[in-house]
One Martini backbone bead per residue (centre of mass of N, CA, C, O) as a GRO file, in nm:
protein
  223
    1MET     BB    1  10.716  11.546  14.245
    2ALA     BB    2  10.840  11.277  14.394
    3ILE     BB    3  11.147  11.106  14.322
    4PRO     BB    4  11.361  10.850  14.292
    5CYS     BB    5  11.665  10.745  14.297
    6TYR     BB    6  11.815  10.489  14.116
    7ARG     BB    7  12.051  10.444  14.333
    8CYS     BB    8  11.960  10.557  14.645
    9HIS     BB    9  11.639  10.640  14.675
   10GLU     BB   10  11.614  10.928  14.706
   11SER     BB   11  11.439  11.208  14.726
   12LEU     BB   12  11.306  11.401  14.454
   13SER     BB   13  11.164  11.660  14.266
   14GLY     BB   14  11.247  11.625  13.929
   15GLU     BB   15  11.475  11.867  13.845
   16GLU     BB   16  11.726  11.722  13.878
   17LEU     BB   17  12.031  11.618  13.724
   18PHE     BB   18  12.143  11.558  14.016
   19CYS     BB   19  12.211  11.399  14.290
   20ALA     BB   20  12.248  11.524  14.620
   21HIS     BB   21  12.362  11.246  14.751
   22CYS     BB   22  12.532  11.078  14.495
   23GLY     BB   23  12.551  11.218  14.187
   24ALA     BB   24  12.355  11.100  14.000
   25PRO     BB   25  12.227  11.093  13.704
   26GLN     BB   26  11.919  11.219  13.565
   27LEU     BB   27  11.694  11.031  13.371
   28TYR     BB   28  11.441  11.121  13.125
   29VAL     BB   29  11.145  10.964  12.991
   30PRO     BB   30  10.912  11.004  12.801
   31GLU     BB   31  10.618  10.841  12.764
   32SER     BB   32  10.613  10.829  12.451
   33GLU     BB   33  10.898  10.706  12.419
   34ALA     BB   34  10.852  10.456  12.588
   35LEU     BB   35  10.619  10.345  12.414
   36LEU     BB   36  10.778  10.329  12.150
   37ALA     BB   37  10.996  10.135  12.252
   38THR     BB   38  10.801   9.907  12.325
   39GLN     BB   39  10.683   9.867  12.040
   40GLU     BB   40  10.949   9.806  11.895
   41SER     BB   41  11.022   9.560  12.068
   42SER     BB   42  10.765   9.398  12.000
   43LEU     BB   43  10.804   9.395  11.692
   44GLU     BB   44  11.080   9.252  11.692
   45HIS     BB   45  10.981   8.999  11.837
   46ASN     BB   46  10.770   8.915  11.625
   47ILE     BB   47  10.967   8.887  11.391
   48ASP     BB   48  11.147   8.671  11.518
   49GLN     BB   49  10.921   8.462  11.544
   50ALA     BB   50  10.848   8.448  11.240
   51VAL     BB   51  11.130   8.360  11.140
   52SER     BB   52  11.150   8.088  11.317
   53MET     BB   53  10.891   8.008  11.137
   54LEU     BB   54  10.865   7.749  10.925
   55ARG     BB   55  10.680   7.701  10.629
   56TRP     BB   56  10.683   7.406  10.482
   57ARG     BB   57  10.471   7.408  10.263
   58ALA     BB   58  10.568   7.666  10.120
   59ALA     BB   59  10.863   7.576  10.083
   60VAL     BB   60  10.808   7.326   9.908
   61GLN     BB   61  10.653   7.466   9.683
   62ALA     BB   62  10.879   7.663   9.601
   63ALA     BB   63  11.095   7.445   9.545
   64LEU     BB   64  10.940   7.293   9.317
   65ILE     BB   65  10.912   7.532   9.120
   66VAL     BB   66  11.234   7.596   9.097
   67ALA     BB   67  11.391   7.321   9.059
   68LEU     BB   68  11.346   7.241   8.763
   69PRO     BB   69  11.483   7.481   8.612
   70ALA     BB   70  11.748   7.460   8.775
   71ALA     BB   71  11.820   7.170   8.687
   72LEU     BB   72  11.825   7.213   8.382
   73LEU     BB   73  12.042   7.438   8.381
   74SER     BB   74  12.261   7.277   8.538
   75ALA     BB   75  12.274   7.035   8.322
   76LEU     BB   76  12.309   7.223   8.042
   77LEU     BB   77  12.447   7.473   8.189
   78SER     BB   78  12.720   7.686   8.225
   79PRO     BB   79  12.725   7.728   8.539
   80GLY     BB   80  12.540   7.547   8.768
   81THR     BB   81  12.581   7.726   9.029
   82LEU     BB   82  12.435   7.980   8.929
   83TRP     BB   83  12.145   7.856   8.920
   84ALA     BB   84  12.141   7.773   9.216
   85PHE     BB   85  12.171   8.050   9.342
   86GLY     BB   86  11.921   8.178   9.204
   87GLY     BB   87  11.717   7.967   9.312
   88GLY     BB   88  11.746   8.033   9.614
   89PHE     BB   89  11.656   8.327   9.596
   90LEU     BB   90  11.379   8.275   9.455
   91THR     BB   91  11.254   8.096   9.675
   92VAL     BB   92  11.242   8.313   9.895
   93ALA     BB   93  11.067   8.513   9.739
   94LEU     BB   94  10.827   8.316   9.705
   95TYR     BB   95  10.778   8.263  10.002
   96ARG     BB   96  10.708   8.556  10.077
   97ARG     BB   97  10.470   8.586   9.878
   98ARG     BB   98  10.295   8.341  10.001
   99THR     BB   99  10.326   8.441  10.330
  100ALA     BB  100  10.423   8.722  10.440
  101SER     BB  101  10.715   8.658  10.559
  102PRO     BB  102  10.983   8.694  10.726
  103THR     BB  103  11.342   8.709  10.687
  104ASP     BB  104  11.663   8.545  10.696
  105GLY     BB  105  11.957   8.389  10.665
  106ARG     BB  106  11.877   8.122  10.808
  107LEU     BB  107  11.610   8.071  10.662
  108GLY     BB  108  11.724   8.092  10.373
  109TRP     BB  109  11.916   7.850  10.397
  110ARG     BB  110  11.692   7.636  10.428
  111ILE     BB  111  11.532   7.695  10.170
  112GLY     BB  112  11.769   7.672   9.968
  113GLY     BB  113  11.851   7.382  10.051
  114LEU     BB  114  11.587   7.249   9.971
  115MET     BB  115  11.605   7.321   9.672
  116GLY     BB  116  11.883   7.183   9.625
  117VAL     BB  117  11.797   6.893   9.675
  118VAL     BB  118  11.587   6.878   9.450
  119ALA     BB  119  11.772   6.974   9.216
  120ALA     BB  120  11.987   6.752   9.244
  121ALA     BB  121  11.802   6.511   9.191
  122LEU     BB  122  11.706   6.607   8.913
  123SER     BB  123  11.984   6.635   8.778
  124MET     BB  124  12.065   6.335   8.805
  125ALA     BB  125  11.820   6.225   8.650
  126ILE     BB  126  11.876   6.373   8.383
  127GLN     BB  127  12.157   6.257   8.330
  128GLY     BB  128  12.077   5.959   8.339
  129ALA     BB  129  11.861   5.970   8.114
  130SER     BB  130  12.050   6.077   7.894
  131LEU     BB  131  12.246   5.837   7.897
  132VAL     BB  132  12.038   5.613   7.837
  133PHE     BB  133  11.938   5.731   7.569
  134ASP     BB  134  12.210   5.735   7.418
  135ARG     BB  135  12.276   5.424   7.455
  136PHE     BB  136  11.980   5.272   7.386
  137VAL     BB  137  11.847   5.457   7.159
  138LEU     BB  138  12.106   5.582   6.993
  139HIS     BB  139  12.355   5.393   7.006
  140GLN     BB  140  12.626   5.544   7.188
  141GLY     BB  141  12.810   5.361   7.366
  142ALA     BB  142  13.087   5.353   7.222
  143LYS     BB  143  13.134   5.658   7.222
  144ILE     BB  144  13.116   5.705   7.529
  145ASP     BB  145  13.345   5.513   7.610
  146SER     BB  146  13.565   5.649   7.441
  147GLU     BB  147  13.553   5.926   7.577
  148PHE     BB  148  13.612   5.831   7.865
  149GLN     BB  149  13.884   5.693   7.804
  150THR     BB  150  14.024   5.946   7.702
  151GLU     BB  151  13.998   6.107   7.964
  152MET     BB  152  14.143   5.901   8.149
  153GLN     BB  153  14.412   5.904   7.994
  154THR     BB  154  14.466   6.201   8.044
  155VAL     BB  155  14.473   6.184   8.352
  156LEU     BB  156  14.698   5.966   8.373
  157HIS     BB  157  14.912   6.128   8.224
  158ALA     BB  158  14.924   6.363   8.425
  159MET     BB  159  14.999   6.184   8.672
  160GLN     BB  160  15.260   6.070   8.544
  161GLN     BB  161  15.409   6.345   8.523
  162GLN     BB  162  15.402   6.408   8.832
  163ASN     BB  163  15.433   6.074   8.873
  164PRO     BB  164  15.635   5.830   8.747
  165ASP     BB  165  15.539   5.601   8.981
  166PHE     BB  166  15.230   5.551   8.954
  167SER     BB  167  15.199   5.278   8.800
  168THR     BB  168  15.362   5.110   9.017
  169GLN     BB  169  15.198   5.195   9.275
  170MET     BB  170  14.897   5.195   9.095
  171PRO     BB  171  14.796   4.962   8.884
  172GLY     BB  172  14.496   4.899   8.953
  173PHE     BB  173  14.383   5.186   8.924
  174SER     BB  174  14.452   5.235   8.626
  175HIS     BB  175  14.283   4.995   8.521
  176PHE     BB  176  14.005   5.068   8.647
  177LEU     BB  177  13.951   5.343   8.491
  178LEU     BB  178  13.926   5.170   8.201
  179THR     BB  179  13.674   5.053   8.298
  180PRO     BB  180  13.338   5.045   8.323
  181TYR     BB  181  13.343   5.076   8.635
  182GLY     BB  182  13.527   5.322   8.645
  183ILE     BB  183  13.350   5.507   8.476
  184ALA     BB  184  13.103   5.491   8.663
  185ALA     BB  185  13.247   5.602   8.917
  186VAL     BB  186  13.324   5.876   8.799
  187PHE     BB  187  13.039   5.966   8.723
  188LEU     BB  188  12.923   5.949   9.012
  189ALA     BB  189  13.121   6.144   9.148
  190GLY     BB  190  13.049   6.388   8.970
  191SER     BB  191  12.748   6.397   9.045
  192LEU     BB  192  12.788   6.437   9.352
  193MET     BB  193  12.946   6.703   9.332
  194LEU     BB  194  12.725   6.858   9.187
  195ALA     BB  195  12.506   6.821   9.403
  196LEU     BB  196  12.660   6.959   9.634
  197SER     BB  197  12.695   7.236   9.493
  198ILE     BB  198  12.394   7.295   9.462
  199VAL     BB  199  12.322   7.301   9.761
  200LEU     BB  200  12.524   7.518   9.856
  201PHE     BB  201  12.442   7.748   9.655
  202SER     BB  202  12.145   7.754   9.731
  203ALA     BB  203  12.186   7.825  10.029
  204LEU     BB  204  12.340   8.087   9.975
  205GLY     BB  205  12.117   8.229   9.812
  206GLY     BB  206  11.908   8.212  10.043
  207ALA     BB  207  12.064   8.372  10.258
  208ILE     BB  208  12.087   8.634  10.095
  209GLY     BB  209  11.785   8.665  10.040
  210GLY     BB  210  11.687   8.673  10.338
  211ARG     BB  211  11.855   8.924  10.416
  212TYR     BB  212  11.772   9.124  10.190
  213LEU     BB  213  11.443   9.086  10.224
  214ARG     BB  214  11.391   9.181  10.518
  215THR     BB  215  11.363   9.504  10.433
  216ARG     BB  216  11.124   9.435  10.274
  217PRO     BB  217  10.819   9.457  10.185
  218LEU     BB  218  10.521   9.306  10.248
  219SER     BB  219  10.299   9.096  10.107
  220ARG     BB  220  10.034   8.940  10.021
  221PRO     BB  221   9.919   8.643  10.037
  222THR     BB  222   9.905   8.361   9.839
  223VAL     BB  223   9.717   8.077   9.720
   0.00000   0.00000   0.00000
């Protein structure tokens, strides 16, 4: 059976290893191997399509389930970023279990980041509620203010040692940090930094989880 050369298109018998006209090597792929390659390519394409489609409902449900314990652990135990990282990984695993959908690093980053946003909001709410409870229910407002002022004085003293002219250069700033408004601003800034770190580490844990679990077998989705 004559077949054409892929380069010069001259007719060949099908047994030559090289074209007699142009010298191009002739490569033959058995039909079964070509079919297998086509099936593998189609399967990879389907997996890529499934990965690119985030099921938001399942992702939100998984994030809400994991966010509360992650927020509690982040607010009460140090380091909080460790629990955020583990929470992001666990959220991706739960998402896969509920949807039986493949994941990758990019999808895991989005799912972990979603959990991190919820956990950060809950963590800030827990810290704020704890502070309000201590101040107004346990009547420890004077103690809390004294501790904050002591910490601020320690920070100002360290800055004064690094820069002896700090007090004269920024006298208003030094005074502001020792006022109730300054203490509230520092507390808010610390809470925002903690929230940002929770989101970032949760997204990182989700990205690693999505990439690591990509090669794991998928289970049947749960209701």
